[in-house]
C-alpha positions, 0 to 999 in steps of 0.5 A: 251382106249379112253379117253375124256377132257372136260373143263367148266369154270364158274363164280361163287358168291365166289371171285373165278372162278370156273372150271367144268372139265369132264372126261371119262373112261372105267370101271373095270379099275384097281386101280392106273390107271390115270384118268386125270391131274387136275391140268393141265385141272384147269389151277393150280400148284402143289404148290397150291394143298399142300397148299390148302389142296386139297381133293376130296368131294363125299359126301355120295357116295363111293370114287372111284377115289381120287387125287395124290397131288404130281402129280397132277392127278385123279387115280383111288382108288376103282374098278368101274362096270358100271353094278353095279353103273348105272345099265340101266341108260346111261349114266353113270357118277360120280360127285364129287368136289376138295375142296382147302382152303385158299382162299376157292374154289371148282371144279366140276369133272365129269367123265363118265364110259363107258361101255365094253363088260364084261358080258355075255349074260344069260337066267333066265332059262336053258331050255324051254318047249313047249307042242304045238298042231299039229293043231296049224296053221302056223304063230304061235308064241310062247314067248321066255324067253329074255336073259340077258346082262348087258352091253348097247349098242354095248356090249349089247345083239344084236342078237337071233340065234335058230337053227335047223330051220326046223318047227319054225323061230324066229322072233324079235320085238323091244319094246317101251324100247328099249328090243327086243321081242323073238318069235319063230314062227311056219312055218311048220305045227307040225305033232305029227305023225312023229315028237311028241318031238322037241329039238331046241337051242336057242343062244343069242349074244352081239355085242362086239368086242370079242362076247360072247354068251348063249344059252337055249334048248327049248323042243317042246311036240306037242300035239293035238287039240288046235288050238286058242291061247289067246290074250290079250285086250291091247298091253300096261297096264300103272298104277301108284302106290306111292312109299312106299305103302302098301304091298298088294296095287292092281297095275293093272289088265291084260285081256286076251280071248281065243276063245277056249273052254273046257279045251283048253280055260282055260288060266292062268296068270304069269309075265315073270322072265325075271327080276328076281328083279320084283317077289320079287316086283310084283305078278299076280294072275293067274286066275283073271291077277290082279297085287298086290304089295308083295314088298318094292318100293323106287322112289329114287331106281328106278322110274317106272317098266316095266314087260311083262305079259304072258298068257297060254292056256291049249294047250300051246297058249300063248301071252304076254303084256308089264305093265308098272308101274310108281312110284310117288315119296312121300315126304319121304327124308329129305335134308342133310346138310353137313358141307363142311368148317367153321371158329371158329372165326372171327374179329369184324371189317371183311367186309362183304360178308365174308365166315363164312362156306360152306355147301352141301345139298342134297335131293334124292326126285325129283321135288318139293319134292326134291327142296330145299331152305336154310334159317335161323330163328334167326335175326343174320347178317349173309346171306345165298347163293346158289353157285353151285346145292347143295351148299350153302355158310354162308356169313356176311351181315354186319359188326358184333359188339362183343359189341352187341353179343360176339358170335352167335349160328347160326341155318341154315334150308333147308327144301324141297318144298313137302307136307308136307314139311320136313326139316332139321337143322344144328347149328353153333357157331361164336366167335367174336374176339374185336378189339378196335373199342369203345373209353369210354364212360363217364356216364354223358356228364358233371359232376358238384360237390360240396365241402365245403369250408375249406375242409381238403386237401386230400379229396374225392370229387366224382368219374367220372366214363367210361365204355369202350365196348371193352373186357379185356384189350381193355377195361381197362380204366385210368384216367387222369387230362388233362393240364389245369390252373385256374386263372393261376395256373395249374389244378393239384395244386386244383384237381387231379384224381385217374388213376385206379378208377377215383376218384377227390381229392382235392389237397388244401382247397378251399376259397368260397371267393377267388374262387367260382368255376372252370372247368377241364377236365378228360379223360379216355384211354383205354388200347387198341392199339391204345389206344382210349380215351374221356374225360369230363368236369368237374364242380367244383363248392365251396360251402359256409361256415359260416367262416365270421363274420358279419363286421359293416359298420356303426355306424364306431367304433373308439377308440378315440372318440365317436360318438353319435347320437341325439334324441330330446326329442320332439321325438315321437315314431318311431322315426328314430334315426340311423340306423346300416349298416353291411355286410357279405361276406358268401354267402346265408342264411350264408350272411342273417343278424339280429339285436337285442339289446343285452344290453341297458341303457333303454330298454323301449326306443328303438328297433332295426329292426330284418332285416333292423337294423333301431334303432326307439323309442318306446315310447314318449321320457320323461324328466326323461328319460338320456341324455346318452343313450348307446345301445349294438346292436349285428349283427347275420347271418343265418350260422349253427353255427352263427356267430355274431358282436356287435357294440355300439350306443350312442345316445344323448337325447338332443335338442342341441349339446353342451348340451351333450358335456360334458356328452359324454366326461365324458362317454368316460373317464368313458368307458376307466377307466372300460375297463382298471380295466376288463384288469387289473383284467382278467391278474391277474385272468390268472396268478393265475390260471397258478401258482396254476395249475404249483404248482399242477403239480411239486407237484404230480411229486414229489411225484409220483417220491419220492414213485416210488424211495422207492418202487424200493429200498424196496419193488419192488425186487425178491432177496430172504430175507437174514436174518441179524444176530446182531454184538454179533453172530459171527462166532467161528467155521470154519465148517459153521455149528451151534454147536446147533440147532435152528429151525425158521420158517419164514411166509411170504404172498406175499407182506409181503415186504411191511407190519409190522413185530411182533416179539413174545416170543416162549417158545423154539423157537424165531418166526418172525411173519408176520401179514397180516393183517397190511397194514402199514410199518415199517416207520409207525411204528417207527412214532407211539409210540413205543411199545418196549419203554414201560415197559410193552409192550406184544410185546419185541424183543427176543435177538438173541442166541449168538451161532448163529455165522458165520464161517468166519472172518467177521461178521455183522456190521455198512457199513465203520466203527469198531465196538467198544466194545459195539457192540462186547459185545451186548450192543452198539446201533444198526448199522447205516441204509446203504445208497443208494449206498450200497442198491444198491451194496446188490442188484446187490449181491444178484441178481449176487448169485442169477444167479450162485445158479440157482434155490434153492431147499428145504431147501434154504432161500426164502420167505416162509423158514422152516429151518430144523435141516439138514439146515447148513449155509454152504448152504449160499453164501458169501455174501461180500456185504452190504445187506439190511435188509427188516424192519431192520435198519442193514446192512451185510458189506463186509469191510475186516478193519471191519470184521477184528475189528468185529471178535477180539472184538467178541472174547474178548466178548465171552471170557468175557460176555459168562460164561462157560456152566455147564455140562449137561445144556447148558446155554441159549445165551444172547441178544445183547442189541437192541435199544430199550432194550437200551432205556428201560435200560437207562428210568430206570436209570433214574427212 
């Protein structure tokens, strides 16, 4: 096997030197066979192939040859049949590219496929029959079918052998397409009587080292009579036809003639079947010789067709001609764009001519129809460069800027030069990565802010705003107050800036009279790495506020002496007495001063200029005018609100100074006395008002405290109402139950503890009634006339039942004192009211009982309670501390000594006061004497 290696090096515009390598291999090599050492031929190393991701790019063609990266050689991947790949085209070659990345490179490789003798010559028909007249003259030619050998060159068809060669000889004639025309020539006249049927054998032999051959049998039937063969008018017919022409299109017309007449002069045309595909594409009319299109033709498959057309007469004589049909290319194929490699993202600071994508563009059309030009329509900073044939690179034209466009959709259009032109497009999307290449930019070149003096420290004045065209962290801004000083003081003690929002805050309160304006600089810095920044100058202007009253410079106000302006009595109208001079340290309209007379001894005599402060006479001075004249002039500024100052101008109406000296001395003393009195009265009034205010305040507080204590002790309690039993009813039994059954019904409202209690007598029950309509208190009732003291009063307290007794020793009585006999007998006075300490102890005891007993069910004591017959005093806890009964002056005490004394006296009282009951009729109990009843009896005794 002979292998040829050709190496061509050329420079291209991809910043790398590309090479072109050519190889020559025979067809039908086995898979895995080595084509060539590509690493050695290109001057590369194996590492470059591996890390460069080397690959073979063939476009849309079959990849017959592959790349072995481990050995760095090209190997056969698919069986290569030269005849199927190229047909009759010579030379036959495979073209592909070796693509490398990082950096991006590619190399063009051409592999020529040489022919081997692998095809045997063959005839389309196995036999050929002729009918030849015996009158055929010597030298008559008979066209034989050409043998087909797909091999080319020396391996192609080389010679024909005709056997036997008694009557016929074989004649070969070279044609324009390089093939040979095979003719059988009659070299000896035929004699039908000797031999009417001749069998010949035509053998076709190629020129390979191992010669291959094919045969065709020829049968000759000898006829009589026809001795003139038909002949074509031209040896070669040429025609042109457009590709994609519709079926039925006439291609050309061939014409032949035969000198014979009759049936021997009738001829017919046919296309030689030596090429199989021609009969599927073209057809010839046997009678007229018109060749028409019956199949599809494509310029990209075949650019021309050559066919042999034969003419045959009835006697079998024939002639042939060559018809060459050239296919005219039509622009029927659009350029095909294939993206070989591309980048998705690129930094915005990438230099110009950075490769973004590599494109492969092809167009199978020819000439202008196959010439391709690639361009882009959009106005993007990219350009297309042509490299090798059919390859284009898309590169940056200028430096990119993400702030103008963060991504690009690049549309590449490739069009041919056909008419009409056909084109194809592909769109590439490229994202631009941000680089911190933009410094923050303030909205203004300088700022000027205004703030009114006497501001509140910390108030926001205005906002500086900057923007950064970068993205994300590179665009995150922070604001910084640059170090500087104002009158030797750091500017940070005047203002501060918010790092995130850029809001300027006033750190202190400004005074326009001390500082009218100052300058400082604010820097905006982004978050990039390294960070970029810019600064801006800020002019802070303090605006005046009307915070200063006018100051009178003249006339000077002195404390001791009185200054006066003299006006002669001969002064005429408009006489200038004096001029009030005042200034205001404010500015603007806050310092515009106006003058007017507030008070004057004689308003009709003087006036003051509104804006100049000049005091002039309004009329002629007369003798009736007083010598002493006083004017109170008010100087007022134009601020909002306005501020003012007053000045007193003393004017002496006299012709000489001694006349008015004594008058103004008295006048000065009078003013001083008047001022002293005024001061005294003002101080006195202030003292009286303060005294009255403090007195009222103390009185209100005392009343509030008193009411609060009363409501706290008497009414603001959630404790149940505990009934009080008078001293008459001590317990006599140990069971804790009543000997007789009595029903007591208590009807109370929600705030009944704040109401008066009225006692009403019933037929068989003692009922305690709370009057809801009453809004007074027990204290109010006692303050009024006691209706219980009246003899005919309808309301009288019912004496309690003496059988109502506690079952234990202690019984109610006065707190801290033992009861006397009168108490035991029910004739003594009511117990003394409890002290505050005893009331507090009673409340605490009741609270403890409430917590211990939990929730009281029906039948227990409460705000609204009905004592049923089943209720006994064993349900009542043993209250051994003082308990205050609202609406009563009695207490229950738990003093042990007092309880023992009361128990003894109760027993004696029971023996003395209670007569034995009669059988069958219980005697109603006698009531103990209450304070009201005692007073009543006392009155009766007095009467």
